[in-house]
N, CA, C and O atoms as a DFTB+ gen file, in Angstrom:
480 C
 N C O
     1  1      90.337    -112.831    -119.406
     2  2      89.813    -111.911    -119.492
     3  2      89.870    -110.932    -119.598
     4  3      90.956    -110.384    -119.782
     5  1      88.841    -110.330    -119.537
     6  2      89.683    -108.459    -119.724
     7  2      88.128    -107.930    -118.555
     8  3      86.912    -108.092    -118.651
     9  1      88.576    -107.603    -118.053
    10  2      87.351    -107.132    -117.044
    11  2      86.676    -106.067    -117.224
    12  3      85.581    -105.897    -116.688
    13  1      87.355    -105.029    -118.166
    14  2      86.779    -103.733    -118.818
    15  2      84.867    -104.620    -119.340
    16  3      84.476    -105.758    -119.598
    17  1      84.306    -103.373    -119.254
    18  2      82.974    -104.304    -120.014
    19  2      82.903    -103.744    -121.578
    20  3      83.167    -102.556    -121.764
    21  1      82.643    -104.366    -122.402
    22  2      82.581    -104.062    -124.031
    23  2      80.802    -103.216    -123.979
    24  3      79.707    -103.630    -123.600
    25  1      81.140    -102.266    -124.401
    26  2      79.872    -101.646    -124.844
    27  2      79.092    -101.027    -126.464
    28  3      78.237    -100.165    -126.664
    29  1      79.902    -101.981    -127.449
    30  2      79.819    -102.023    -128.598
    31  2      78.492    -102.279    -128.794
    32  3      77.991    -103.318    -128.364
    33  1      77.690    -101.237    -129.554
    34  2      76.215    -101.718    -129.802
    35  2      76.248    -101.240    -131.650
    36  3      76.678    -100.334    -132.364
    37  1      75.285    -102.870    -131.793
    38  2      75.480    -102.951    -132.792
    39  2      74.450    -102.433    -134.098
    40  3      74.280    -102.937    -135.208
    41  1      74.050    -101.618    -133.677
    42  2      72.784    -101.459    -134.427
    43  2      73.227     -99.908    -134.302
    44  3      72.660     -99.262    -135.183
    45  1      73.996     -99.165    -133.550
    46  2      74.674     -97.886    -133.881
    47  2      75.926     -98.106    -134.999
    48  3      76.142     -97.538    -136.070
    49  1      76.541     -99.010    -134.397
    50  2      77.650     -99.888    -136.045
    51  2      77.272     -98.945    -137.206
    52  3      77.844     -97.979    -137.712
    53  1      75.746     -99.762    -137.520
    54  2      75.564    -100.004    -138.879
    55  2      75.305     -98.731    -139.337
    56  3      75.356     -98.434    -140.531
    57  1      74.864     -97.507    -137.921
    58  2      74.420     -96.415    -138.252
    59  2      75.499     -95.598    -138.664
    60  3      75.563     -94.935    -139.700
    61  1      76.338     -95.701    -137.766
    62  2      76.813     -94.833    -138.110
    63  2      77.963     -95.419    -139.387
    64  3      79.090     -94.933    -139.486
    65  1      77.577     -96.258    -140.085
    66  2      79.006     -97.144    -141.373
    67  2      77.482     -96.442    -142.178
    68  3      77.848     -96.394    -143.352
    69  1      76.366     -96.025    -142.152
    70  2      75.238     -96.033    -142.367
    71  2      75.941     -93.997    -142.911
    72  3      76.080     -93.468    -144.014
    73  1      76.140     -93.587    -141.770
    74  2      76.168     -92.371    -142.303
    75  2      77.702     -91.693    -142.267
    76  3      77.811     -90.568    -142.755
    77  1      78.257     -91.997    -142.002
    78  2      79.467     -91.854    -143.048
    79  2      80.518     -93.105    -142.784
    80  3      81.102     -93.282    -141.714
    81  1      80.651     -93.951    -143.975
    82  2      81.125     -94.790    -143.960
    83  2      82.902     -94.770    -144.450
    84  3      83.889     -95.485    -144.277
    85  1      82.605     -93.651    -145.054
    86  2      84.402     -92.952    -145.372
    87  2      85.456     -92.565    -143.873
    88  3      86.665     -92.629    -143.647
    89  1      84.274     -92.163    -143.097
    90  2      85.119     -92.537    -141.671
    91  2      85.681     -93.499    -141.120
    92  3      86.641     -93.520    -140.350
    93  1      84.783     -94.661    -141.717
    94  2      85.558     -95.704    -141.553
    95  2      85.901     -96.750    -141.454
    96  3      85.926     -97.550    -140.519
    97  1      86.479     -96.804    -143.475
    98  2      86.532     -97.303    -144.479
    99  2      87.750     -95.944    -145.373
   100  3      87.924     -95.818    -146.585
   101  1      88.022     -95.597    -144.891
   102  2      88.255     -94.745    -145.987
   103  2      88.015     -94.287    -146.949
   104  3      88.616     -93.388    -147.537
   105  1      86.930     -94.949    -147.295
   106  2      85.786     -94.993    -148.607
   107  2      84.772     -95.387    -149.066
   108  3      85.077     -95.447    -150.257
   109  1      83.715     -95.723    -148.994
   110  2      83.079     -96.457    -148.935
   111  2      83.280     -97.632    -149.723
   112  3      83.900     -97.630    -150.787
   113  1      82.850     -98.453    -149.293
   114  2      83.459     -99.999    -149.824
   115  2      82.866    -101.136    -148.957
   116  3      82.416    -100.975    -147.822
   117  1      82.909    -102.033    -149.476
   118  2      81.625    -102.933    -148.769
   119  2      82.957    -104.102    -148.554
   120  3      83.029    -104.731    -147.498
   121  1      83.704    -104.251    -149.370
   122  2      84.784    -104.794    -149.463
   123  2      85.989    -104.607    -147.587
   124  3      86.696    -105.329    -146.884
   125  1      85.501    -103.175    -147.625
   126  2      86.221    -102.994    -146.689
   127  2      85.583    -102.996    -145.407
   128  3      86.034    -103.222    -144.284
   129  1      84.144    -102.621    -145.915
   130  2      83.496    -102.772    -144.346
   131  2      83.182    -105.022    -144.038
   132  3      82.849    -105.655    -143.035
   133  1      83.331    -105.215    -144.668
   134  2      82.998    -107.024    -145.035
   135  2      84.665    -107.577    -144.109
   136  3      84.811    -108.578    -143.408
   137  1      85.719    -106.485    -144.462
   138  2      86.887    -106.826    -143.750
   139  2      87.105    -106.334    -142.096
   140  3      87.805    -106.703    -141.153
   141  1      86.064    -105.276    -142.349
   142  2      86.259    -104.376    -140.639
   143  2      85.618    -105.394    -139.878
   144  3      86.018    -105.502    -138.719
   145  1      84.735    -106.151    -140.247
   146  2      83.279    -106.872    -139.706
   147  2      84.396    -107.285    -139.023
   148  3      84.625    -107.026    -137.841
   149  1      85.469    -108.275    -140.161
   150  2      85.865    -110.363    -139.837
   151  2      86.449    -109.391    -138.996
   152  3      85.734    -109.513    -138.002
   153  1      87.823    -107.906    -138.538
   154  2      88.507    -107.522    -137.715
   155  2      88.139    -107.697    -136.355
   156  3      88.656    -108.318    -135.427
   157  1      86.721    -106.723    -136.507
   158  2      86.389    -106.676    -135.260
   159  2      85.891    -107.913    -134.255
   160  3      86.047    -108.010    -133.038
   161  1      85.371    -108.637    -134.997
   162  2      84.972    -110.441    -134.528
   163  2      86.418    -111.259    -133.868
   164  3      86.330    -112.008    -132.896
   165  1      87.718    -110.972    -134.572
   166  2      89.075    -111.419    -133.859
   167  2      89.064    -110.874    -133.305
   168  3      89.271    -111.554    -132.300
   169  1      88.919    -109.417    -132.836
   170  2      89.584    -108.844    -131.649
   171  2      88.354    -109.092    -130.489
   172  3      88.605    -109.452    -129.340
   173  1      86.981    -108.831    -131.006
   174  2      86.596    -109.374    -129.483
   175  2      86.628    -110.893    -128.826
   176  3      86.508    -111.128    -127.624
   177  1      86.810    -111.846    -129.842
   178  2      87.317    -113.209    -129.461
   179  2      88.718    -112.361    -128.914
   180  3      88.778    -111.828    -127.806
   181  1      89.572    -112.355    -129.697
   182  2      91.157    -111.819    -128.702
   183  2      91.006    -111.290    -127.229
   184  3      91.776    -111.476    -126.286
   185  1      89.750    -110.539    -127.262
   186  2      89.668    -110.393    -125.333
   187  2      88.596    -110.802    -124.548
   188  3      88.101    -110.445    -123.479
   189  1      88.357    -111.739    -125.472
   190  2      87.427    -112.913    -124.564
   191  2      86.096    -112.232    -124.255
   192  3      85.617    -111.998    -123.145
   193  1      85.535    -111.928    -125.610
   194  2      84.159    -111.531    -125.744
   195  2      83.612    -112.187    -126.776
   196  3      84.019    -112.544    -127.881
   197  1      82.225    -112.306    -125.963
   198  2      81.122    -113.115    -127.032
   199  2      81.626    -111.887    -129.011
   200  3      81.945    -110.756    -129.378
   201  1      81.351    -113.186    -129.507
   202  2      80.412    -112.093    -130.850
   203  2      79.642    -111.136    -130.877
   204  3      78.730    -111.707    -130.278
   205  1      79.176    -109.978    -131.107
   206  2      78.667    -108.724    -130.615
   207  2      78.367    -108.315    -131.825
   208  3      78.550    -107.121    -132.059
   209  1      77.774    -109.287    -133.023
   210  2      77.283    -109.123    -134.528
   211  2      76.327    -109.959    -134.554
   212  3      76.529    -110.895    -135.327
   213  1      74.697    -109.991    -133.626
   214  2      73.833    -110.875    -133.388
   215  2      73.080    -110.490    -134.971
   216  3      73.131    -111.374    -135.826
   217  1      72.497    -109.361    -135.262
   218  2      71.915    -109.271    -135.933
   219  2      72.478    -109.517    -137.918
   220  3      71.867    -109.970    -138.885
   221  1      73.863    -108.959    -137.752
   222  2      74.486    -109.047    -138.864
   223  2      73.990    -110.644    -139.157
   224  3      73.152    -111.080    -139.946
   225  1      74.800    -111.270    -138.260
   226  2      74.228    -112.941    -138.799
   227  2      73.280    -113.666    -139.435
   228  3      73.240    -114.437    -140.393
   229  1      72.286    -113.067    -138.390
   230  2      70.753    -113.467    -138.744
   231  2      71.020    -112.692    -139.805
   232  3      70.897    -113.202    -140.919
   233  1      71.247    -111.937    -139.740
   234  2      70.752    -110.962    -141.525
   235  2      71.845    -111.551    -142.841
   236  3      71.542    -111.448    -144.030
   237  1      72.875    -112.043    -142.446
   238  2      73.110    -112.816    -143.940
   239  2      72.855    -114.143    -144.568
   240  3      73.033    -114.531    -145.723
   241  1      72.227    -114.943    -143.133
   242  2      71.056    -116.359    -142.637
   243  2      70.028    -116.075    -143.920
   244  3      69.940    -116.780    -144.925
   245  1      69.321    -114.937    -143.647
   246  2      68.051    -114.078    -143.838
   247  2      67.700    -113.667    -145.553
   248  3      66.683    -113.568    -146.240
   249  1      69.172    -113.505    -145.756
   250  2      69.809    -113.094    -146.932
   251  2      70.053    -114.480    -147.665
   252  3      70.008    -113.901    -148.750
   253  1      70.214    -115.456    -147.933
   254  2      70.556    -116.412    -148.246
   255  2      68.945    -116.911    -148.609
   256  3      68.527    -116.855    -149.766
   257  1      68.281    -117.299    -147.713
   258  2      66.977    -118.131    -147.675
   259  2      66.246    -116.570    -148.894
   260  3      66.280    -116.513    -150.123
   261  1      65.952    -116.043    -148.379
   262  2      65.055    -114.500    -149.379
   263  2      65.677    -113.655    -150.338
   264  3      65.315    -112.849    -151.194
   265  1      66.408    -113.976    -150.032
   266  2      67.644    -112.832    -151.864
   267  2      67.591    -114.013    -152.754
   268  3      66.818    -114.378    -153.640
   269  1      68.542    -114.432    -152.285
   270  2      69.584    -115.902    -152.611
   271  2      69.353    -116.453    -153.545
   272  3      69.709    -116.469    -154.723
   273  1      68.504    -117.075    -152.725
   274  2      67.870    -118.612    -152.593
   275  2      66.865    -117.774    -154.382
   276  3      66.722    -116.612    -154.765
   277  1      66.358    -119.318    -155.040
   278  2      65.024    -118.608    -155.558
   279  2      63.602    -119.205    -155.555
   280  3      63.086    -119.220    -154.437
   281  1      62.927    -119.653    -156.469
   282  2      61.401    -120.518    -155.833
   283  2      61.059    -121.536    -155.687
   284  3      59.917    -121.992    -155.633
   285  1      62.394    -122.184    -155.576
   286  2      62.385    -123.744    -155.562
   287  2      63.656    -123.932    -154.619
   288  3      64.211    -125.020    -154.770
   289  1      64.341    -122.903    -153.477
   290  2      65.464    -123.109    -152.978
   291  2      66.922    -123.390    -153.583
   292  3      67.635    -124.236    -153.043
   293  1      67.263    -122.839    -154.452
   294  2      68.445    -123.264    -155.028
   295  2      68.837    -122.230    -154.431
   296  3      68.262    -121.328    -153.823
   297  1      70.575    -122.618    -154.835
   298  2      70.790    -121.034    -154.090
   299  2      71.284    -120.354    -156.196
   300  3      72.227    -119.571    -156.088
   301  1      71.029    -120.453    -157.135
   302  2      71.453    -119.930    -157.822
   303  2      73.116    -119.685    -158.038
   304  3      73.567    -119.149    -159.050
   305  1      73.689    -120.018    -157.267
   306  2      75.294    -120.725    -158.166
   307  2      75.591    -119.301    -156.932
   308  3      76.459    -119.739    -156.177
   309  1      75.345    -118.357    -156.638
   310  2      76.133    -117.387    -155.350
   311  2      76.274    -117.908    -154.120
   312  3      75.284    -118.277    -153.489
   313  1      77.429    -117.996    -153.662
   314  2      78.403    -118.602    -151.973
   315  2      77.542    -117.785    -151.242
   316  3      76.643    -118.496    -150.794
   317  1      77.367    -116.335    -150.834
   318  2      76.905    -115.796    -149.738
   319  2      77.047    -114.780    -149.698
   320  3      78.087    -114.227    -150.055
   321  1      75.424    -113.851    -148.970
   322  2      75.611    -112.483    -149.023
   323  2      76.509    -111.266    -150.187
   324  3      76.064    -110.396    -150.936
   325  1      78.205    -111.816    -149.822
   326  2      78.890    -110.849    -150.598
   327  2      78.870    -110.685    -151.580
   328  3      78.508    -109.712    -152.240
   329  1      79.453    -112.084    -151.965
   330  2      79.378    -112.197    -153.914
   331  2      78.148    -112.272    -154.286
   332  3      77.883    -111.737    -155.362
   333  1      77.369    -112.744    -153.752
   334  2      75.757    -111.809    -154.318
   335  2      75.606    -110.840    -155.201
   336  3      75.245    -110.685    -156.367
   337  1      76.333    -109.695    -153.489
   338  2      76.047    -108.388    -153.886
   339  2      77.175    -107.879    -154.442
   340  3      77.307    -106.660    -154.330
   341  1      77.933    -108.416    -154.950
   342  2      79.001    -107.970    -155.731
   343  2      78.752    -108.118    -157.618
   344  3      79.084    -107.518    -158.640
   345  1      77.921    -109.374    -157.187
   346  2      77.686    -109.677    -158.481
   347  2      76.312    -108.610    -159.331
   348  3      76.091    -108.060    -160.410
   349  1      75.861    -108.759    -158.373
   350  2      74.280    -107.649    -158.518
   351  2      74.913    -106.314    -158.227
   352  3      73.934    -105.594    -158.029
   353  1      75.694    -105.776    -158.127
   354  2      76.142    -104.642    -158.237
   355  2      76.751    -104.425    -159.628
   356  3      76.544    -103.255    -159.948
   357  1      77.665    -105.330    -160.933
   358  2      79.299    -105.353    -160.848
   359  2      79.927    -105.557    -160.999
   360  3      80.487    -105.834    -162.059
   361  1      80.418    -105.532    -159.331
   362  2      80.838    -105.142    -158.820
   363  2      81.662    -103.750    -158.450
   364  3      82.843    -103.401    -158.462
   365  1      80.694    -103.293    -158.196
   366  2      80.986    -101.280    -157.806
   367  2      81.031    -101.615    -156.564
   368  3      79.924    -102.016    -156.205
   369  1      82.161    -101.645    -155.355
   370  2      82.220    -101.470    -154.216
   371  2      81.349    -100.513    -153.887
   372  3      80.354    -100.833    -153.237
   373  1      81.559     -99.169    -154.273
   374  2      79.927     -98.409    -153.157
   375  2      78.596     -98.690    -153.433
   376  3      77.710     -98.816    -152.587
   377  1      78.511     -98.757    -154.266
   378  2      76.960     -99.348    -155.198
   379  2      76.869    -101.224    -154.619
   380  3      76.182    -101.980    -155.308
   381  1      77.416    -101.647    -153.685
   382  2      77.278    -102.680    -152.795
   383  2      76.823    -102.639    -151.623
   384  3      75.939    -103.149    -150.934
   385  1      78.098    -101.501    -151.530
   386  2      77.846    -101.239    -149.752
   387  2      76.379    -100.542    -149.882
   388  3      75.405    -100.979    -149.269
   389  1      76.327     -99.426    -150.735
   390  2      74.835     -99.568    -150.126
   391  2      73.700     -99.742    -150.802
   392  3      72.727     -99.022    -151.023
   393  1      74.069    -101.073    -151.153
   394  2      72.283    -101.949    -151.678
   395  2      73.161    -103.248    -149.677
   396  3      72.376    -103.977    -149.071
   397  1      74.196    -103.166    -149.363
   398  2      73.909    -104.094    -148.248
   399  2      73.125    -103.817    -146.964
   400  3      72.657    -104.479    -146.038
   401  1      73.216    -102.203    -147.431
   402  2      72.866    -100.861    -146.496
   403  2      71.394    -101.288    -146.480
   404  3      70.788    -101.745    -145.511
   405  1      70.870    -101.040    -147.841
   406  2      69.381    -101.110    -147.346
   407  2      68.844    -102.483    -147.531
   408  3      67.686    -102.790    -147.248
   409  1      69.598    -103.174    -147.944
   410  2      68.786    -104.704    -148.030
   411  2      68.592    -105.265    -146.010
   412  3      67.607    -105.636    -145.372
   413  1      70.052    -105.058    -145.618
   414  2      70.527    -104.960    -143.816
   415  2      68.787    -104.345    -143.268
   416  3      68.002    -105.176    -142.812
   417  1      68.458    -103.170    -143.362
   418  2      67.195    -102.281    -143.222
   419  2      66.179    -102.703    -143.226
   420  3      65.298    -102.474    -142.398
   421  1      66.108    -103.546    -144.363
   422  2      64.837    -104.130    -144.703
   423  2      64.924    -105.133    -143.420
   424  3      64.495    -104.976    -142.277
   425  1      65.550    -106.095    -143.947
   426  2      65.486    -107.419    -143.118
   427  2      65.400    -106.418    -141.148
   428  3      64.281    -106.610    -140.673
   429  1      66.060    -105.790    -140.448
   430  2      65.981    -105.131    -139.136
   431  2      63.741    -105.117    -139.485
   432  3      63.001    -105.867    -138.848
   433  1      63.387    -104.440    -140.214
   434  2      62.072    -103.789    -140.932
   435  2      61.418    -104.978    -140.873
   436  3      60.561    -104.917    -139.991
   437  1      61.434    -105.790    -141.292
   438  2      60.494    -106.996    -141.562
   439  2      60.760    -108.413    -141.172
   440  3      60.370    -109.362    -141.853
   441  1      61.770    -108.593    -139.502
   442  2      61.776    -109.508    -139.232
   443  2      61.849    -108.973    -137.710
   444  3      61.618    -109.742    -136.777
   445  1      62.214    -107.478    -137.482
   446  2      62.500    -107.512    -136.014
   447  2      61.675    -106.235    -135.782
   448  3      61.473    -106.198    -134.568
   449  1      61.101    -105.165    -136.374
   450  2      60.582    -104.599    -136.395
   451  2      61.221    -103.135    -136.288
   452  3      60.637    -102.053    -136.342
   453  1      62.609    -103.408    -136.117
   454  2      63.355    -101.665    -135.572
   455  2      63.847    -101.662    -137.091
   456  3      64.030    -102.357    -138.090
   457  1      63.928    -100.380    -136.546
   458  2      65.577     -99.883    -137.541
   459  2      66.577     -99.108    -136.617
   460  3      66.605     -99.137    -135.386
   461  1      67.743     -98.108    -137.837
   462  2      69.140     -97.985    -137.336
   463  2      68.744     -97.265    -136.735
   464  3      67.652     -96.885    -137.158
   465  1      69.173     -96.621    -135.538
   466  2      68.844     -95.467    -134.796
   467  2      69.570     -94.313    -135.483
   468  3      70.383     -94.427    -136.400
   469  1      69.168     -93.210    -134.917
   470  2      69.331     -92.227    -135.013
   471  2      70.794     -91.253    -134.525
   472  3      70.965     -90.622    -133.481
   473  1      71.577     -91.396    -135.530
   474  2      73.209     -91.033    -134.495
   475  2      73.684     -89.590    -135.197
   476  3      73.136     -89.054    -136.160
   477  1      74.858     -89.101    -134.453
   478  2      75.469     -87.648    -134.543
   479  2      76.705     -87.744    -135.782
   480  3      77.363     -86.746    -136.076
């Protein structure tokens, strides 16, 4: 196991993504963000760290229950948060990323009464 401390802060990560998505992905893209997160999760696991995306995982469950599922609890045919966001934005990747960030911030405020920190 790696002896170094992992100082990753999930909320700061998403605040930086919101402020400068192109710096992380080359261009604003929900597809690139999803793959970036999957890569980070793999790297954390490979280095012996626990998954650092607690709020993100809880968000995906919340999004399924509060946005995708209709009033009867049906999924309306969408498999998950990503496919739903791509569908409702007509596969406009930049708009899907912007909508994800709005929904993620809404989730943080409604469920945890917190917001993304200010970053430079």
